[in-house]
N, C-alpha and C positions, 0 to 999 in steps of 0.2 A: 608208092608201095607196089602197085600193079603186079600182083602175082598171078597165079593161075586160077585163083578162086576169089571172085569179087567179094563174096560175103566175108571170107577170111580177111581180106584187106580192110574192109570196113570194121570188122571186129578188132583187128590189131590197132587200127587208128583210134577206135573208141577207147580201148584200154589205156592207151597213151594219154588221152585227154582226161578220161575218167579218174585216173590215179592222180591227176594234177589239179583238178578243179571239180566243183559241184556240177552235177548233171544239168542243172538249170542254166548253167553258164556255157554249156557246150552248144555251139551253133552248128546247124547242118552244113552251112557253108564252110566252116572251119574243119569239120569232120571230112567233108568231101575233098577239100584241098589236101589234107594230110593223107587220105587214102588214095588220092590221084584219080578221082572220078567226079562226075557232075551230079547235081541234085536229082536229075531224072533217074540216074542209075541207083542212087540211094533209095528213092521211093519205089523203084521196081523190086527192091529186096526187103524193105522195111516200111512199116506204117509211120513210125516216128522214132524218136530217140529211145523211148521206153521199150518199144518192140526190139530195137537193137540190143538194149540191155538184157532183155529176156533171152534172146538168141545167143548172146555172148556167154551168159551163165550156162545155158544148155550145152554149148560147145565145150565149156570148161569141165562140165560134169560127165561128158561122154565117155572118157576112159574109165571112170569109176563105175558108171552105169554098166558098161560092158563087163567089167571085172565082177560086179555083183551077180550078173546073170550067169557067170561061169561057176559060181558056187553051186555044187551039186545039191547039197542039203542046206538051205539057207538057215533053217532052225538050228542046226549044229553050229554053223558059223557064228550065230548070234551068241552062243554060249562061250565062245572064246573071244579073244580080243582081235580076231581077224578083221572084222568089219570096222572096228575102231582104227586099226592100222591102215586099212584101205582109205578111210576118210582122212587120216593124217597125211597119207601120201598125196591126196588131193590138195590138202592145205599146204603141204611143202611145195608142190609144183606151182601153186597159184596164190601164194601167200600175199603178194602185193595187191592182187585183184580182190581177194577176200577182205583184206584190211580196208581197201577202198569201199567195198560193199558195206562193211560195218561202219566206217567213218561217215558214209552218206546215208546211213540208216536204211539200206536196201537189203539187209540180211534176210528179210522175209522172202525175197525172190529166190535166194539160194536154198532156204529151208523148204519152200514149196517144191522146188525141183528135186531135192533129195527125197522128200516124202513121196513124190510122184514116182520116183525110181524104186523106193523100198516097198511101199504098200502092196503093189501087185505080187511081189515075191513072197511077202508074208501071207497073202491070201492063198498061195500055192502050197504053203508049208503043211505038212501032214498033221501037225499037232496044234493047229491054229485055234485061237480062242474067240472066234468070230468077231463080234462088234468091238471087243475091248482092244484089239490090235491098234486101231487108229488112235485111241486115247493114250495107249502106252508109248507108241512111236512119237506122238506129239509131245508128250512129257519128256521123253528121253532126248529127242532132237533139240528141243528148246533148251534143255539143261546143258547139253554138250555145246551148242552154239554159244550159250552164255559163258560157259567156262573158257571156251576158245577166245571169245571177245575179251574177257578179263586177262587171259594169258598174253594176248597181243598188246593190250593196253599197258600191261606190266613189262613190256619189252622182252617177253619170253624168258622171264626170270627163273624158270625151271626148265630142265631139258624136255625135249619132246617125249623121250622114253618115260620120264617121270610123269609127265602129263597123261600119256596113254595109260600107264599103270594106275594112276589116280582115278581116271575116268572109268577104267574097267573095275577097279575095286569099289567105287561108289555105285556103279551099275549092278555089280553082282552081290554086294553086301548091303546096299541101301544107305541112304543119307543118314538116317538116325543111328545106325551102327557105327558109321564113320565118325559122327559127332561124339558119340559115347567114347570111342577109341581115343579121339583127340583130347577129350577131357581127362582121360586116365593117364595120358602120357605127359 
């Protein structure tokens, strides 16, 4: 692989292996061979395979994190489906990696990184509700990740646009309103 960025080479090699097998089965030797470096170089950049996983997810989220920062008024963006579409772009660009994270039950790494990106922005919002933000974001992010997991497990049986609309509708109208609506139709 040997590109201009050693960490990127290791991350690219990691994703190749991680999407094919359990993380516990990935050896540092195998990873180094695929990346084109030795073990010493690996340990100069990462503590262990889980540190590499953490950095790989960080790298994957970087474009979304930068896009979130560009929102002038994050509170206004939350009232539209702009944030939802932003995260779906993240999922579109990285779907095989996110599927692997879900398959390996490492979605918590992704969720924690997303929360780390969002919470500081919410604390800057002019109409914040202090301590409750963290609970609301935890609830919403867990729900969205669960829905996306089911959507992937169901082999994307509805379109992305329909899924975004559904998530926005559930988020804006509430779960109980949606259940009542479904019972009436």
